[in-house]
N, C-alpha and C positions, 0 to 999 in steps of 0.2 A: 314502158308506159304505165304498167301497173305499179312499179316501184315509185315512180314520180308522183302518182296519185296518192299512194299511202303516205309518202313523206310529207306532202303538202297538207294532208288531213290530220297529222299528229299535233296535238295541242302543245302550246309552248309552256315553259315552266311557269311563266306569269299566270297563264290561264289555269294551270293545275292548282297552284297554291293561292291564287287570288292577289298576287303582288300588285298587278296593274290596278286592280280595283281599290286595294288598300291605299296605294300611293295617291290615287285621285281623291280619296276621302279625307286624307290627312290635311290639316290646315297648313298653310304656308308658314314657315318659321318667322317669328318676329323678334328681331334683335333687342327690342326694348320691352318685350312682354313682361319682364320681371323687374323692371326698374322700380316699381311701386312697392315691391316686397323688400323692406329694409329691416335689418336686425342689428343687434349690438348697439353701437353708438348712435345709429340712426333710428333706433326703435327704443327710446328711453321710457322708463317708468317714472311718471310724474306724481309726486306726493307733496301737496302743499306748496306748489311752485318750485320745488327742488327736483332736479333731474338725476336719475340713477340709471346706469347702463346694465347693472346686474339686477336680476329678478329673483335673487335668492337672499332671503333674510335668515340670519343664523342666530340661534339661541346660544347662551353662554353659561347656563346654570351650573353644570356639574363637571366641567372639564378641569383637569389639572391645569393650573395657571400656565405652566411651562409649555402646554400644548396649544394654547389659544392662538398664538401668532401663526404657527404652521397651519392650523385648521382654517383660520380666516384666509390665509394666502391661497390655500388649495381650493377653498370654496369660491374664491373670486368675489366674495360678497362685499357690499359697501355699507350695509346696515347690520348692526349687531345688537340684539336685545340683552337686557340685563335687569336684575332686580336691584333696587336701591340699596338693599342691605349688603350687597356684595361690594359696595364702594366704601372702603374704610379710609379714614384719614391718616392711618399709620402704615403698618406693613401689610403686604398682600392685598393691595388695592387693585382690583380688576382693571381699572383704567390705565394702570402703568404697563399692562401687558397687551393693550390694544394698539395695533399699528396706527400711525398717523394717517389722517384722511378718512377714517372710518366714522360714519354717522352712528352715534349711540342712540339706542331706542330704549330708554328706561321704561319699565312697566310698573303698574300699580298693584302688583301681586300682594295679597294680604288684605286689600280693601274689601269691606263688606257692604258699602253703600257709596253713593255718589260723593258725599262730603269727604269721606276718607280717601277716595280716589283723587279728588282735587287737592287735598292736603299733601298726599304723597307726590303728585305731579309737580307741585310748586317746589317742594324740597329737591326733587330730581333735577329740575331746571337749574337750580343753584349749584348743585353738586357736579352735574354733568355738562353744564353750560350748553344746553340744547333746548329747543322748543318742541322737539319730538317727544311724544309720549304714547305708549301703548296702554290703553285702558283695560284693566282686568278686574272684574268684580265678581267674586264667588262667595256663596254663603256656607258651603259645606266642603269637607275635605275628601269625601269618598269618590264623587264623580267630577268635581271641579267644573260644574256647568256654569257658564256665565249668566248673570242676571241681566237680561236685555233691557228691562225697564230702568234699572239704576244706571246701566251703561249709557243709555240715551240721555238721561239727566246729566251725567258727568260730562258727556261729550259736548252738550250744549254749553255748559258752564266753562269748560276749558277752551272751547273754540272761541268764545267771546273774549278770553284772556290772551288770545294770539297763539295758542298751542297748535301744533300739527298733530291732530288727534287720530290715532289708529286703534279703533276699538275691536277687541276680541269679542265675538258674539256667537250665540246659538243660531244656526242657519234658518232663521225665520225671514222670509222675503218681506213681510210687512215691517218688521223691526229694521231690516236693512235700509228700507226706504226712509224710515223715521231717523235713522242715524245719519243718512245723507242730508236730510233736511235740517238736522241739528248742527251740521257743520263738519262732519267727519271728513278727513282727507282720503279715507278708504274704508272698507269694511273687511273684517278678518274672521269669516265663519270657520268654525271647527270642522275638520273632515271626519273625525271620530273623537272619542274621548282622549283628552290630553295625555300624552305619554304611552298610549296604547299600541302604537304602530299598526293599527288596523286599516289605515287607508281611508278611502272616500266612502265611508258608510252613509254619509248624508248627501250623496251625489245629486239626487233628484231635486232637493231643495236648493242646493248650491247652483245648479244649472238655472233655476228660476231667478235667483239673485243676479247671476252674471248677465242673463238676458235683459234685465231691467235696470241695471245699475248705470249711473252716469259718473261714477268714481271707481277707482281700481278695486278689484276684489282679490284679496290675498288669502290663500288657504292656510289656516293656522291650526295646528294640533292634529295628531293622529297619523301624519304622513310617515310611514315606516320604511319605505324602500324608494330607491331612485325611480323605479318603474311607476310607482304611485305618484311621485312628483311630476313625471312626464305626463301621466294621464291627466292630472289636474291642469297642467298647462295646455294640453291638447283640447280640453273642453272649454278653454277660453279664459281661465284664471289669469290675472295679471302678474302674479308672483306667488311664491311658496315660501312659507317659513317652516324650518325644520330644526329639531334639536335632539330629541331622545334617540332617534334613529342613528344619528351620528355619534352622540356621546356614548352609546351602548355598543358601538361597532368594535370589532377586533383591532382595526387600524383606523383611527379617527380621522387623520388628515386625508387618507385615501378615500374614505367614505364621503368626506366633504367634497372631494373632487368629483366623485361619481355623481353626487347630487347636482353639482354645477353643470356637468355635461347633460344630465337628464333634463334639467329645467330648460337649458338652451335648446335641446332637441325638441322638447314638447312645444316650446314657443314657435320654433321654425315650422313644425308640423302644422300648428294651428294657423299660422300666417299663410302657409302654402295651400291650405284647403284640403281637408282629409278626403280620401277617396270615397266614392259612393258605396254604401252597403246594400247588397241585394238579398232578397228573401225568396226562397222557393225555387230558385233556378241558378244554374251556373252561367258564367260569362266566358266565352272562349278567349284564351290569352292571345291567339292569333286570329283576329276577326277577319271575315271574308266579305262582309257586306255592311251597308250602313246601319242596319238594325242591330249589329253586334257592338256598335260603339256606344259608350256611355256618355251622356251629355249632362 
């Protein structure tokens, strides 16, 4: 009699570990819960009415020309930037080394004001046979900081001429709005000084731009590691442009591939919805009651 009483009183395993309670609290699985989360071909980057499935824009300034094709293929990029001066009409023309199907994005590097940028953009359109242009206007060579006021002027002029204008800018949220109003297809705020590989030093201002933009926000300049590219995408950037981090790597094509995967991972993390960050307390990894669940 005593043994029967003791056996009946022993708690079940579910009661000990809270399995029954947890099961009751978990939502019923929904086979279609993730249908709206689309990536890759179903999650395109739109620029001036053109659709791109890659969110990685690659620079081409200092590569050995023989490495460009392999680097582009490993990066999986569909847009490659270039300075007009790298397009020669005779030997060693950069365009001869770019795979077919790649959108060329000539920049206005060297321009000191809006008028010079417009003149370079018009020449680039003839040479590269593209309406895409990356506006870069800098006055000095030490910090290479973009002149937002002149960039806004150039953007307005080029947009009226039918260019797909992608302006490189200092991350000022007010200037970003003005560029959007001027007809920019996107804004390209710097993460940190160009070529520095220091990452997202301007993160707080970029977050404000992302939160208020109605056009794509592409992080340009300063991204030095794949992890920094992933971080930019996780915070909601639409794409990343990188060059120095890849060009200065020991294995250039392999680093290009690492950036490709990092950007894709960051985008998927952003679309998935990053987990809640808690402060001042821990959260059990095996919750036993409703209060332990994060909502």
